[in-house]
N, C-alpha and C positions, 0 to 999 in steps of 0.2 A: 915489574908487576904491571898488570893492566890497569888502565885508568877507568874509573867508574864515575859517571856523572851524578851529581847530587843537586837537589833543589837549591836555587840561589837564595841565600839568606842575607838579611840586612839588619842592622841595629839602628835604632833612632839616635839622633844627635843628643849630646849631653851626657851627664853622669848616670847612665842607665846600664851599668855593667851587669847587674843582676837580672835585667829585663830579658825575657825570652826572645830569641830571634824571630823576626817576622818573615814569613815565607812569601816570596813573590811568585805568583802563579804564572806559568808560561802557557797554559792551555788556552786555545783560541775559543772565544765565545761567539756564538752565532748571533748575528744581528736579526732582529725581528723582521717579519715579512713587511709589515707596514712601514717600518723605519727604512727599509731598503728599497721601497718603491719610489719611482720618480713621480711625485704628485703633479707637477706642471704638465707632464705628458699625459697623464690620466685625465686631467681636466680638459686638455685640448681635444683628445680623442672623444671624450664624453660629450663635449659641446657639438662636435662635428656629427656624431651619431644621432644626437638629439635633433639637430637641424635636418639631418637626413630622414629620420622618421616622420618629422612634421611635414616635410616636402613630399615624401612618398605618399602620405595620406592625401595631401592637397592635390596631387597629380593623378591619383587613381580612384578617388571616391566615386566619381561619376562612372568611370570605366567598370568598377566593381559592381555598381548597381545595374548597369546595362548588361554585363556579361553573366552575372549570377542572379540578379533580380531580388536578392534578399538582404544583402548587407553592403554597406559602403566601405567596409574595412577588410575585405578579403585579402587584397594585396598587402595591406599594412600588416595583417597578421602573419602572412608568409614572410614579409621582410623582417618583422620582429623575431620570428623563429630563427631566421638566419643570423640576426644580431646576437641572440642568446647563444647559438652554437659557436659563433665567432668569439664571444666573450669567454666561453668555457675553454676553447682552444687557446685563447690568449693567456688565461690563468695557468693552464697546463705548461705552456712553453715558457712562461715567466718563472715557474717553480723549478723547472729542470735547468741545470747549468747548460748554457748555450754551447760550451765546448764539447758536450756529449754528442751533438749532432754533426760535428765536423767529419766524423768517420763515415757518415752516411751520404755525404755529398756526391761521391761517384755513383752510388746506386740511384740516388735521386735524379742525377743527370741521365743515366741510362733509361730509367722509367719514363722520364719526360720526353726524350727523343723517340722512344717507342710509341708513346701516346700520340705524338705529333704525326708520326708516320701512319698510325692506325686511323687518324682522322682523315688523312688523304685517301685511304683505301676504303674505309667503312663508315666514315662520318656522315652525319645528317646533312643533307643538302638543303639549305635554306637560302632563297633568293640568289641562287647561283654560287654560293660559297659553302665550303665544308669547314666548320669551326668547332663542332661539338660532337660528343658521344653520349650514349645512354639517353636518347630522346631529348637532347639539349641540356641535360643536368650537369654535364662535365665538359668544360672547355680547357683543353690542354694548353692553349695559348696563354691563359692566365697563370697556370701552373709554371709555364716556362719563364715568365717574368720573375717569379719567386725563385725558381731553380738557378737562374743566372746569378742572382745576388749571392745565394748560399755557396754555389760552387766556385765562383770567382773569389769570394772572400777566403775560402779554404785554399784555393790554388795560389793566389797572389801572396798569401801569408806564409806559404811553405818555404823552407830554407833553401831548397834547390831551385826555386823560381827566380828568374832574373828579369824583371820588367824592363830594365834598361837595355837588354840585349835583343837583337833581331831574331836569332834562331831560338833563344831560350825564353823569349817573351812575346814579341809581336807576332811571330809566325804561329805558334800554338794558340795565341789569343784569337787571331783571325779565324783559324780553323774551328775553334770552339764556338765563337759567336755565329759563324756561318752555318755550322751544323744545326744550330737551334733556329736561327732566323729564316733560313731557306725554306723549310717546310711551312713556316707561318706565312711567308710571302706567297707560297703556292696555294694557300687556302682559298682566296687571298685575304690577308689581314695585315695591310701595310702599317696601320696605326700601332698594333702590338709590336711589330718588328721594329718600328722607330723607337718605341719606349725601351725595348730590350737593348737595341744598339746604343742609344744615348746613355743609358744607365751603365752598360758594360764599359763603354769608352771612358766615362768619367771615373769609374772605379779603377780602371787600368791606369789612368793618368795619375790619380791620387796615390796609387801604390808605388810610383816612382818611374813611370815611363817617360821617355824623352818627348820633347815638343814635336819633333818631326814624326814620331810614332802617332801622336794625336792627329796631326795633319793628314797623315796617310790614311788613318781610319776614317776620317770625315770625307776624304776624297773617294775612298772606296764605297762608303755608304751613299754618297751623292750619285755615283755612277750606277750603283744597283737600283737606287730609286728612279733615276732617269730611264733605265732600261725597263723597269716595271711599268712606268707610265706609258712608254712607247708601245708595249704589247697589250695594254689593258685599256680598252675604249672607255670604260667607266671612269677610270682614273684620269684619262685625258679630258673628259668632260668636266670633271671637278676642277682640275687645274686651269682649264680655259675659262671657266666661269669665275674662278677666283681672280685671275688677272683682269678680266673684263670688269669685275666689280670694283677694282681699285680706282677706275675713272668714273664709273656709274654704278652706284649701289643697287639700282633697280635691275641690273643685269646679273646679279648674283644668283646662285641656285636657290631653289625653293626653301631648303632648310635654313640657309643663311638669312634670307629675307624675313622669314618668320621669327627668327631669333632677334633680328634688329627691331622688328615691330614690337616684340615683347619688351625689350629694354626701353624703347621710346614710350610705350604705354605706362611703364612703371615710373619713369621720372626719377626724382631724387628720393622720395619716400615710399614709392610703391602704391599699388591699388589696394593693398590690404591682403592679409593671409587668406588664401582660398579664393581670391577674387580674380585670378588670372583668366583671360579669355583665350589666349593662344593655346592653352593646353587642351582645349575642347576641339580636337581634330585638326588643328593647324600645325602645331609643332610635332615633328616626328619624334617618337619615343620620349615623351616629356618626363617620364619617371626614371630614365637612365641617361641617355646621351644629352638630352636638352634640359636637364633639371636646373642647370645654372641660369638658363634663360628665364625659367619660371621664377626662380629666386629674384632675378632682376625685375620682373614684372610685378610680383607681389610685395617684395620688400624694398624695391627701389635700388638706386645706386648705393645708398648707405648700407642697406642690408647685404648686398653683394660684396661691398668692401669689407664688411665685418667677417664674412666667410673667407675672403682672401687673407685677411689678417690672421685668422686662426691657422690657415695653411702655412703662412710665413712663420708663425710661432712654432708650428710642428717642425719645420725645417731647422730653425734656430736651436730648438731643444734637442733635436737629433744630433746635430753636430757637437753640441755641448757634451752629450753623453759619449759620443765617439772619442772625444779628446780625453775622457777619463778612463777609457777601456784599458784593461790590464795587458792586453796582447794585441798584435796586429789583426788577428782573425776577428776579434770582437769589434775593433775599430772599423774595419772594412765592412763587416756585417751591418753595423748601424748606419754607416755612410751609404751603403748600397740601398737599404730599405728607405732611408730618408730621401735619397735622390729619386728613387722609384716613385714615391708619393709626390714629390715636387714636380717631376717631369710629367706625370700623368695628369695631375691637376692643372698644371700650366697649359698643356696642350688642349685639354677640354675647355678651359676658359678662353683660350686663344681662338678656338673654333667658334665658340658661341659669340664672340665679339668680332668675328670676321677678320681676325689678324692673319690666320693661315687657312688653307683650304679645308673644307668640312670633312670630317671623318667620324667614325663611330667609336667614342671613348666614354666610359662612365666616369663620374666624378668621385674620387676616393672618399669612402666613409659616408657619402651622402646618397649616391644613386642606389636605386633598387638593385639587389643582386644576391647571388648565392655563393658560388665558388670564388668570385672576385672578392667579395667581402670576407670570406673565410681566410684566404691567403693574406689579405691585408691585416687581419687581426692576429694571425700567426706571426707576421712580421713585427707587429707591435709587441707581442709577447717576447720575441727574441731581443728586441731593443731593451725591454724592461729587464730581461735576464742579464744582459750585459751590464746594465746599471747596478743590479743587485750584486753581482760579483765584484764590481768596482768598489761599491760601498763596503762590502765585507772585507776586501783587501785593505782598504784605507783604515777601517776600524781596527783591524788586527795590527797594522803597522803602528797606529797611534798607541795601542796598548803595550806593544813591545817597547816603544820609545819611552812611555811613562814608566814601565817596569825597570828599564835601564837607568833612568834618572833616579828612581827610588832606591835602587841597589847601591847608589853612590853614598848613602848616608851611613857613616861609621862614627864611632866614638871620637876619633881624632879629627874628624872633619875633612879628611883627605879623600880624594876620589880613587876608587879601586875598581878594576874590571872584574866582573864575575868570572870565576874559573872553576874547573873541575878539580877535585882532590884526588890524591893517589894513595894507595896503600898496598 
């Protein structure tokens, strides 16, 4: 006869032969949205967004008044609109199971590569570079940073991928990264290419690549960077001024000198919120690339250190969530987005403190932005989705374990395994 499963029944201990059996429910209950959210990560992102809104207003109120003549908050309003759009996107990607998006990774890669090629052919030419489409509203280079994380997480977590192999891992990895970074270098946009390359290499290494693979990737990146500098006079000037500034800071380029002046003016405690002088026509792009220098001038070394602390907290929280992920795809997804934010913020701060040659990079969550802020918030939403799935899985495992322990209670006190009955 065929076996037919019945609900697991248990009787409480003691002389309760006449007591009705208690049914142990096996159905999985959903964890509430609030209980499944990672509160520390939400607090960290909220603080960084708040600091960003404050500093965007501080760096643009005079510019708004001069350009529009009626309001000092025009750019702040635009920035807050982008923040709201980003928050809506974050909530949406938090609610949707992150594993749903894995199937769209190849299509996202094809769209991104097509957009990068379209920029080279039809992009807006601004200051000798082609980096955007639709009158500057869409920058495929920022989408490429997001795409690399999603696609590499899906590819490296696939069963047929062998990161430790040359032909099954390193060779296709190099082709993939080169296919994305080469159009970005030709724009030219070396800073975005560096972020993509570093993020991809670290994800590849954490997925199980060999050390000599990592060394090969860094050597290849160094050779490509050296070749780019040799054929680009603008890059040669930046590199030359950087090495000259190591011995004499007064020989640094204009951008670096103005950032140094801002930090010197700020001192330990800063000049006060809104009191920066370097943002009035001295610092290039004070609301985007140079916003950390304005933080140093207005809030001092202490305020700048607090901002750095929250970025460090973001990285630590990201890796903690990655360790709890239920599958390699989720773990690599969280690690990739965490590394992306860490590398970009580190490079921006390093440029502003004259540690590396100057380049145009926004500070994540803080700089004024549209598409860059949107993809960042989508990344945060995916991290929160990974955390939600992990919490749900742990809660269900705990309930099943508790149900198994409860099913052990029989009148004779002996342990028995739940089983199906036959008839």
